N, C-alpha and C positions, 0 to 999 in steps of 0.2 A: 514688163519693166525689169531690166537687169540691175542688180544691186552691185555697186562697186565694193570690192573687198579691200580693206586696209590691212597693211602689214606693219608690224612694229619692228623697227630696226634698232638694235642695241650693240654697242661696242664695249666689250669687257676691258676696262682700263687696266686691270691687274694682269691681263693676258696679252694685251696689245704690245707689240715691240716697235711700233712707229715706223714700219717699213715704208709706208707711203703708198703701198700698192692700191689701196682703196681710193685714195685721193687722185692717183694717176689714172685709174680706170673710170672713175665716176666723180670728177671734180664738182659737179653740181649736186652731189649727194653726200660727199665726205670731205673732210679736211683734217689736216694734222693740227692738233691743239698743242698747248704747252707740254702736256704730259703724255698724250696718246691721241689717236684718231678719234674723231667725233662724227656722228651722223648729223648732217645739217637739218634733216627733217626726220624726226623720230618715227613718224607715221607716214607711209607712202602708199599709193595705190599699188596693186599687184604689178610687179615689174621684174622681168627676167634679168635685167641688168643688175639689180640689187642681189639677186641670187648668184650671178656670176662673180660679183665682188666678194660675197661671203665665201664662195668656193675658192677664190684666189688668195684669200688672206693667209699668209704663211703661218700665223700663230693661231688661226681658227678663232679669232677674237670677235667676229661679227656673227650675231644671231638674228635671224629673221623669223618672226612668229605670226601666225594667223590665229588670233585668239589665244588658245593655249597650245596649239599644235606648232611644232617647229617645222618650218618649210625650208630653211637654209641655215647653214650650208647643207648641200645635198651629199648623200653618201656616194 
């Protein structure tokens, strides 16, 4: 039996510049709120698209973690 891995997706509101890149790349996962972008689902199954979005954030405001280990943005 394969266990699904959940990732935690967080947007740092103090770092986010509201560029809208995340919402444009993954509108089903991010949206622009009143002050900054927000993750529509703070926990997601392992998903390469979420890592791509974290990598594309111009302010590097999106962090993806697997438990305590940061998996995105990638170096």
